[in-house]
N, C-alpha and C positions, 0 to 999 in steps of 0.2 A: 799682628797688630796688637798694640797694647790696649788693655782694657777690654771689657765685655762688649761683644758685638750687639748692637741694637738698631732698631729701625727708627729713623728720624724723619719727621715731616718738616720739610724745609722749603723756603721760597726759592724760585728760580726766575731768572729774567725771562721776558717774553721771548718765545721761540722765534729764532731768526727765519725759519721757514714758514712764513705766513701762508695759511690756506688760501689758495687762489679761487676766487669766485668766478663763475662763468659769466662773461659780460657781453656775449654775442647772441643772446636769445632773440632779440628783436630782429636782427639781420637773418637769422636762421628761419624765423617764422615767416618773414616776408619772402624768403626764397622757397617756401613750401616745405621746409623740413618740419616734420611732425614729431621728432624725437622728444621735444619738450613735454609732450603729453605724458610721457612715462617718468618725468622727473619728480622728485619728492616735492610735495607742496610746502613743507616746512623744513627748516634746518635746525638741528639740535647739536649742541656741543657738550659732550660729557664733562663732568667735573674732573675726570681723569683722562689721561691721554696726552697727545703731542702738544695741545694748546693750553694745557693746564699751567697755572702760575705756581702751583705747589706740587711736589712729588715726594714720594717716600724712598729714602735711600738707606742702605746699611752703612752706618758710619758712626763716628764718635765725635761729639761736640766738646770743644775745649776752649778755654780762655787763655790768651797769651798777651804779649805786650802790644800787639796790633789790634786786639779785639777778639771777637768770637770767630773760631775757625771750625770748619767741618772737615774731618779727616775720613774720607771714604775708605771702605774696605778694599784692599788690594792683595794680590798674590805676591808676597815679598820674594818667593823663590824664583819668580820670573823677572824680578826687577833688580836694579842696582841703585845704590845710594850715592848722591853727589851734591855738589854745591853750585849754585848758579853764579857764574862769573859776570854775565851781563845779559840784558834783555834787549833785543833789537827787533821791534815790530812783533811778529808772531813767533819768532824763533829765540830760544834761550840757549846760551852756551853753558853747559853743565860739565864740571870737572869731577872725576872720581878721585878717591883717595890714592889711587895708583898713578894719577896724573893724566889719564886719558880724558879728552874733551869731546863731548857729544853735542851736536846741534839738535835741539829738542823742540818739538811742538808741544802744546798743552792739551791735555785731555779735555774733550768737549764738556764733560760733566763739571769740571772745575771752572771753565769759562762761563757757564750758564748759571752758576750759583749766584743768587742775588746778595750782593754785599755792598758795603760803602766804599770799597776799594776801586780805584781806577783800573788797576791791573792785578790779576790774581797771582802773578809771579813777579818777584823783585830780586834785584842783585843781592847776593848774600844768603838767599833762601837755601835751606837744606831740603832736598827733594828726593823722592823715589821716582825713578823713571824706568820704562821698559825699553831696552835696546832694540833698535831696528836697523840691521845692517852693521857696517863697520863703525860708522861715526854719527849715526842718527838715533833718535829715540822719541818717546812720548812721555811727558811728565804726568805721572799718575796721582801723586799726592805731595802736598807741601807740608812740611813738619812745623810744629809750633815755633813761633818766633820769639826772640828776645832782642834787646838793644836795637830798637827800631827808630829810625829818623824819618819822620813823615810830616807832611803839611797838608793844608786844605787847598784843593784845586777844583773849581767849579762845583763846589758843594760836596765833593767826594774826597776820600782819603788817598793822597798820592804818596805812596811809600817810596822813599828814595833808596833806602838800603836797610838790611836787617842783619841781626846777629853780629853786631860790633860792640866794642866795650868802651870806646872813647870817640869824642868828636873834636876835630881840629877846626876851629872857626877861623877862617882866613879873611882878613880885611886888609885894605891898603891905605897907607898914609896919604897917598895922592895917586891920581890917574888909575882908577876913578877915586872920587872923594871918599873919605872915611865916613861910615854910617854906623854910629854907636847904637842906634835903635834897632838895626838889623842884628847886631851882636846880642842885644838884650833878648830878642825873640828866640835866637838860637839857644841862649842860656836857659830860658823858660822851658823849651822843648827838652833840653838835656836834663834839667831837674826832674821833669815829669817822667822821662823814660829811663832814668838812672844811667845816663851816659856821663863819663868823665869828660868835662869840657876843658879845652886848652885854647886860649885866645892867641892868635898869631897876627901881629900887625906887620904886614910886608911892605916892601918898597920904602923903608925908612931912609934910604939914601936920597930920597926926593924931598925931604923936609928936615927941619931942625928937631932932633930927638927931644930936646928940652920942652918943646911945645906939646909933646904927647904925654908928659909926665902927670899932669892932673888927671887925665883919663885913665892912665895906667894905674895910678894910685888908688882910684876908686875901685877898680876891679881887684887889685891886689889885696886891699883891705878886706874884701869880701871872701878871700880865700881862693880866688881864681888864678890860675897860672897864666902869665902873659909873657909872650916871647916876641921880641923885636927882631925882624929878619930882613935880609936883602940878598937877592941872588947875584947882585952886582959886586958887593963887597964881601959877601960870605958871612956877614953877621948873623948869628943865631942859627945857622944851618946845623952845626953840631948838636945844639940843644934840641932841635926838632928831630934829628936823626936818633938821638937817645930816647926821645919821647915816643917815637914810633916803633922802636925795636921790640919785637916779641909781643906786639899788641895788634888788635884788629881795629883800625881807625878809619872813620869816614871823614873826608876832607870836604868842607863845604863853605860857600861864601858867594858873593855876587860875581857876576861876569867880569873878567879882566883884572882880578886882584892878584893873579899869579899862582893859582893852585897847581897847575900842571908844571909850571917852571920850578916851583918849590920841590915837587916830587922828583923832577929831573935832577935837580941839584943835590938832593939828599941821596938819590941812587942814580948816578949817571948812566947806568946800563939800560935804563928804561926808555929814554929818548921819546917822551910823549910830545905830541904836536902842540905848538903854542902859537899865539898871535898877539899883535900889539893892540893897545887900547886906542880907540878913535880920539884924536886930538880935538875934534870939534864937539862931540857929544859927551866926552869923558865916560863913555860906556864901553864895556868890554864886548867882544864877540864870542859867540858860543862855539869855542874850539872843541870842548868836550861835549858830545851830543848825547851820551848815555852813561849812566853809572856803571862802573866796572871794577871788579876786584883785581888788584895787582900785587903779586908777591914781591916782597923786598929781599934783596940779596942777603942782608944781615938778619933776616927773620922777621916774621910778622906780615900783615897784609895792610894795604891802604885801599880805600875806595875813592877814586877820583870821580866827582859828581859834576854835572853840568852847572853852569853859573845860575844863581838865583836872583831874580829881580823883584820877586814878591814872595814873602814867606808868611803865610797866614797860619796861625796855630790850629792844630787839629785836636778835637776832643778836649778842649779846655774851655769851660764856661767862665764868664766874667768873675763870678764869685770865687773861683779857684786861683786866679792869677796872682793875687797878693801872696799866697802861700808859696809860690814858686820864685819869689823875689827874696833873696837871702837878706837884703837890707830892710825890707818891709816886714818880713815874717815875725821878728821879735816883738814888734809893736802892735800887731793885729789883735792879740788877746787883751790889750789894755784899753781898747776903745770902749766907749760907754754903751754902744748898742751892738748886740751880737751880729746883726745883719748890716753893719757899717760898710759902706762901699769905699770909704777913704777918699771921697771926692769933694764933699761939701758939708758933712755932718758936724754938729757941735761935739766937743769933747772927743775928737778923733785923735788918737795917739799918733797915727801916721802923719796927719797934717801938722801936728805939733812938732814931731821929729824933723819934718822937712823945714819948718820955720826955724827950728833951733840949730839946724845944720847937721843933725845926726844922719839924715838921709840926703844923698846928693840930689839936687833939684832936677838935673837932667834925667837921672834914673827914674825919678817920680813922674816926669813927663812921659817916659816910655810906658810906665804902668798905666797912666791915663789913656794913652792912645790904644793900648791893648784892651783895656777895660771898656772903652767906648766903642770899640769895633774897628775893623780894618778900613771901613769907608771913612772913618773920622780922621785918619792920618793925614797930616799936612805939615809943611815945613814949620818948625817951631822957632828956632833961633840959630844963629851961627856962633861959632866959637873962634878963639883967637887964631887957630891954625887953619881956618877957612874950610872946616869940614861941614858937610851937609847933614843936618838932622831931619831927614824927610821921611822917616818911618818906612824906608825901603819900598814905598808905593810908587813905582814909576809907571808911566803909561805904557 
């Protein structure tokens, strides 16, 4: 284990094995049982022991892209190193460098550590596990993470994938409707976690490409790469294939935009399962149910993720949001007040830039919805190509 061993006093979740209290004293008394006379008159719970919310462990505490991690001491000579391909309930599929895949449970110590994360193990994690039998094992430790894509879910951090270097944001020109506000949320997350973002607008065969040019121009002027694609006509597929080659890429977007279909077209040998979008609701079905790493024939990995209908930012306070907008960032330091929120203040350089046309009005509306909080998101306005700007907050 790297670093000096030390004892750390850390918080644990409440023990799942709750101490059972005797509840039949009255019945035993009425039946003439006098064993209660020998029972303790008081009940004491020590500050240490099975019911304690804090325990001392021999571990190393480190900071990574996902937050603070506790690396417990393990016997590396009895363990193997691997990477998590997918997580399905309590079982994680872990692949070694030799290509062997083990079905692994997670060590109890890791599951009971008190963290903000919904799940202690995520797709893409590099882990140490103890082999048990031919194809099973126990995950003993999760290594520090980089390149994390996560969101807020019920007040906790939901890590979609770890250890990737770029994010392919897939949206659809139609069926379902294009949601630029959702793209903006992904871009903020990519800026925060140092992921290289690529915007892919799929299903362009269902609309007039010229209608998309104003939106494409805004993102292109900010330095973002935008690819128009169609699995029907083959447009943009070669560009996507080149972008994915020799990279570790997470593919994310709302349900039904064609993420799995794109991967199938880029690498026909994969044959991922796909479904059609509902013609009544214009919403996709969750064909992909869990994030999983998929090796590409021409080199590199992709992570196909379940469709997102709500993407709340994780670990981003309102005061930080403007700094993650490439178009707002140059004007922030020019505001009159150091604590300017860029929403209503006088002598606000951001508001002046919006009024003068230097900042796109729709992008500024995205900033306002993120700054005001996820509950404030509502349909803002429609555009010429009939896209919905509804801040991706579906019921």
